[in-house]
Structures are given as C-alpha cells and as structure tokens.
N, C-alpha and C positions, 0 to 999 in steps of 0.2 A: 236792601243790600246795595253797596256802591258799585259803580262800573268797574273799578280796578279789581275788586274781589271776585267778581263774576268771571274774569278772564284769567284766573290763576289755575294752574294744574300742579300736580306733584311729580317730582323726578322719579323715573322708573328704577333708578339705581339706588338713590339714597333717601328718597321720600321728601326732600326739601321742597317747599312751595316755591313756584316760579311762574313767570308770565307765560301764557299759552303760546306766544310767538317766539320764545327762546329756542334757539337751535341746540344749545347745550346748557346743562345745569350750571348755574353760577357757583354752586357749592362744591360739587365733585367733578365737574367737567364732562360728565357723561353725555354723549350725543343723544338727543331725543328724536325719535322717529314718530311721525304722526300715527295716531291710533288706527287710521284707515289706510295705512301703507301696506303693501303686499310684501311677503317675505321672498317672493320670486325676484329675479334680476333681469334687467333689460338685455345685457350682453348674451346670455345663453338663449333667451327667447328670440333675439334678433338673428343669431347665427342659425338656430334651428329653422326659423322661418325662411331665411335666405336659401339654405341648402335643401331643406325638406318641406318647404311651405306647401307644395302641391299635395303632400301627404298629411298636412295638418299636425305635424309633430309638435310644433310650438304650442298648439292648443292643448295637447295632452300634458305638456310641461306645466302649464298654468292651471290645469285642473278642469278644463272645459272639454270633457270627454265626448259628450254628445255632438258638439260642433266639430270636434276633431274627426269623429267617424264620418260626419257629413262631408268634410273636406277630403277624406280618403276616397269616398264614393264619387265625388265630383271633380277630383284632381285639383283641389284648392279653388273650387268655384271657377274652373277653367282658367286658373291663374289670376283672375281678377280679385277674388276674395283674399288669396294669399298676398297679393300686392298691397291691398288695402290694409291688411293686418301688419305687414312689414312697415308701412308708413306710420301706422298708429303706434307700433312698438318703438320706433326710432324717436318720435316726438314725445313719447311718454304718456300717451293717452290710452294705451292698451290696459285692460283690466284682467284680474285673475277670476277664478270661479266664484269668489265671494264678493266681487264687484270693487275690490280695492285696486287702485292704480299701481302699476309697476313703475316705480320711480327711480330705483337705485340701479346703477350700471354694473357694479361688482359687489 
C-alpha cells in the first residue's frame, strides 16, 4: 500500500476520502475534528476552575468524578492542584475522563 493511501480518512459528514491532515472536507466543507478530541470546552472548564477550583468543580465537568471528590476533600490540593489544573486547561493540555485533550474554546 502506498504512503498516500495510508494517510487518508473519510469525511464525517459526506464520506468523501480526504487526507488525514485536512482541517475541512474539500467536498462539503465540513470541519473535521480529530477522533481523539473531547466534546468538552476549554472556556467553561477554565471558568469553573478559576472560580471553584478549590472544590474541583471543573473535574466534575470533564467527568473526573474521583479526583473531583479528592479536590473537595483537600480544597483543591491546598490550592496547588487547582492552580496546576488551571494552567493545563489554559494551555490546552487538560484531558477529560476518556483521556482526550480539551482543545476547543467554545
């Protein structure tokens, strides 16, 4: 199989074959999101972390219930854990409960 065929995917909207690096389908123009992208958004997670980080509310938002409870019990890891989470959210390195990075702002 040639190198170019191995790097082809199908559009999620119309099914047309396109290159894996395409941001939008050349046929229908539908924006393609990576398969490993989260459906959660950065802005709500960031605001929840900023205002309620010591309670771990942002972790409940992304589905990390266990660590959310730990943050409630430790007041956000005495603020340090919440600060680290805030930085990770802003730079786009925070993940949801499935391990997918939260990359979209809105």
